[in-house]
Structure formats: C-alpha cells, structure tokens
N, C-alpha and C positions, 0 to 999 in steps of 0.2 A: 757224255755217256752217263746215263743215270744208273745208280746202283739199285739193284733189286733186293728183295727179301733175302735171297740165298747168299748175297754178298755181305750181309750185315752180321755182326757178332755181338752177343751180350757182353757188356763191359766196355765197349768202344766209347771213348770220351773225345769231346771236341770243346774248344774254347774260342770265343769270338774276339774280335778286335773291340776296342773301347768305343762306346757311344756316349758322347757328352750331351746331356739334356740342358737346354737353355730356357730362361724364363719365358721368352716369346713362344717357344714350342709348347710349354706347359699351359700357358694361357690360351693359345689358339686351339689346342685340342680340347681343353675343358670348356671353352665357350661353345663349341659345337656339340660335345658329347656328354659332359659332366659339369654343368655350370654352377657348382657349389662355390660359395664365396671364397673359401680358402684355397681354391684352385685358380681363381680368376682375378682376385684383387689383392695384390701384394701388401698394400698398407693395412687393409682390414685383417688379412691373414696373420699379421703380427700378433693380433689379439686372440688368435685361435689356440686350441690345445696343442697345435703343432709349432707355434711360435713363428710361423712364416709360411710363405707359399710352398705348396707341395704338389707333386704330380698325382693325378687320379689313378686309382687301380686299373681303370679301363685303359688309360694311357700306357701303363706298364705292360698290360697284356698285348696291346698293339705293338709296342716295342719288342716284346718277347717274340711275337710272330715274325716281325721283320728280321730280327737278329737270328732267329732260328732258320729262316730261309737262307740267310747268308752262310750259316753253319752247315745246314743239312739239306740245302736245296738240290743237291745231287742225288737224293733218294727218289726213286720212282713211286711217289705216293699215289694211291688211288683216291683216298680221302681221309680226313680226320673223323674220328667217331666219338671222341670224348676227351674231357679234361677232368682230372681228379686232384684232390688235395692241394688246391690253389691257396696259397698263403702269402699275404702281404706282410712282411716281417718288419720293415723299417721304412719310414717316410723317405721319399726321393725328392730332392730339392734341386733348384736351378744350379748348374755347375757340376752336379754329380757325374762322375765318369762311370758308366755301367758296362759290365761284361757279363756274358752269358756262357754257362757251361752246360753241355748236354751229355747224357750217358744213356746208352741203350740198356734197359733193365730187363726186357723180356722180348723174345721172338717166338711166336708159335703159329703154326699153320692154321688157316681158317677152317673151321669145321664145316662151313656151308659152301665154300668156293675154293677149289683146288688151285685157282689162279691167283690167290691172294694170301697174304700172311698178316698177322696182327703184331705190331711193334709198339711196345710201351717204352716211352722215353721219360727220364727224369731231367728236370732243369733247375738250375740255380742261377739267379741273377744277383750280382754283388756290386757294391759301390766301390769307389777308389780306395776306401779304407779296408776293403775286404769283408764288409758287413753284408750279410744276406738281406736283400730287399724284397725278393720274390722267389718262391719255389713252387713247382707244380709238376704234375705228371700228365703227359699227353699220350693218347692211344690213337694209332693210325693204322689204316689198312695200306699195305704196300704190295705192288705187283710181284708175283713169284718169278723165279728164274734167276739168271745172273745177267750182269751188264753185257751188252753186245759189243 
C-alpha cells in the first residue's frame, strides 16, 4: 500500500540501514560514469589531494537514490521535479559505512493539478563516524488522496 500526499506529515523522519561501500564498487562505478584517476586508480590516488581513492559525487547521488527508495519507496510518487542545495561535505572512502536520514520539510498542494501535491524532503548521508558526507533537498510530486 503506497502512502499518498494526504498521508504525509511535515517533520516525519526516517533513517536507513547502513550501506558499506567497497573499493570494487567505487572503481566500477567511476570507470563507467566518472573516470577521474582518484576514483579509479588506488595507487595514483594516494598522491591526490584526498590521499587515497574516493567515491565520486555521482556515485553518492546514485547511492542516495537507492537508499531513499529503501526508506521512502512506499510513497506514491508521480515524479521528481528537482534537487537543490546538493553538497558533498566529506570524501567517502572504501569501507565507509553510510546511512541516510530523510525528513519531510514541506507539503503543499499543487497549484496546477488537484490530483498532486508537492513534497520537499531534506536528506543527510553520514559515514560511520557520524560525519556528514552528503546533504540535499529533493522536490517531488506525489499523488493526492490517502492510501487505499
């Protein structure tokens, strides 16, 4: 049963299970989508400003999307319409254990379609030490009504 716009409340928070990112995943993703040397070559990356291999920002956004689906996949989304205030706060390294927290920051009815509402959610991804590695806001259209 999918939750609809009228089932959601500002202030609702959720937290994901941990996702451990390994070196193979960092390299495989980067080879395909962001082949910068400090994402794909562990030895060369030791001489980078980061002092070692790190995950790309695109990889973190892909993880955010997957983790968000696990957290909020029960919401009856129409579609996403935007992301704002995306910030990569700290490098993510192989072995980091990542968790995602979401909070509903705003719910408002669509001005152009009575069957949809606009939901703004804030997200914070942290590593195992509790340091923020990514934060962002996502804006989505959600079907109106209540879960059936």
